[in-house]
N, C-alpha and C positions, 0 to 999 in steps of 0.2 A: 361773056362767055371766055373762057380761057383761051389763049391762042396755043394752038398744038404745031409742033414743027415735025417735020418730015426728016428723020435721020436714023441712024443705026440704034439698036437696042441698048448696046453697051454704053452709048451716049447719054448719062443721066441727065445732063443739062437740057437735052432734047425735050425731054417727058416733064420738065417742070414749066408751070405757068409764070407768067410774068412776075407775078407778086414774088413768088418762092425764089426765082433768079435773084430778085432785088435784095430779098432779105439774105440770101446766101451770101452775095457779094459783099454786102453790108457787114455780116459777121466775120467774113474771110478779112477786110480791110481792118475792121476794129481789132480782132485777135492778132494781126500782122504787128499793128502800132503797139499794141499794149505788150507784146512779147520781145520785140526788136528795140523798143523806146525811141522809135525813127519813123518815118513816113516812107512810104514807097519810092524808090529811086528811079528817075528818068533814066540814070545810067546803067541799071540792071534791066536786062531784056524780060527776064523772069518776073519783074514788079510791073511792067508797063500796063497790063490789063488791070490792076489795081489802080494805078496812077489815071489812066483813061476813064475808069468808072467814076473816081472821085471829080476829075475835072468835068464830065458830062453832067454828073448829078449837081455839082455846083452851078453850072450855068443854067440847068433846069430850075434850081431853086429860084435863082437871081431874076429869071424870066418871069416867075410864077407860075411855071409849067408842072411843077413838082406837086404829086397828089399830097392832099394836106395831112392825111396820117404818116407820111413819110418825112414831112417837114421837120418835126420835132426831134426824130432820130437823127436825121442828116446834121442837124444843128448840133447835137451832142457830138457826133463825131467830127464836126468841123471844128469844136472846140478841143476834141484831142490832136487832132491835125495841128492847130496852133500852139498847142504845147510842146508838140515834138518837132515845130519848124526849126530848121537848120541844126538840126543836132547831129553830131559826129558819132556814128555808131561804133567807132572804136574808143571813143573816151571813156 
């Protein structure tokens, strides 16, 4: 059963189940990298959530704790991250 969150009606994230939240963040990170041609920066506060999501999921995958249906999607995202590693956004 999906986990329900107790929060304000306006906060859409609270009404999402875990799978929907994961997919939403996945698409957010993927779109960010494709549009900006760089990875989320640890130096920009507004990008910390994406960076933390990447790190947490990388750890879960490496430990074997990630759901099998997410592993292939995340590996594709990791390949995109590697392509854009250490790219200067101003170049």
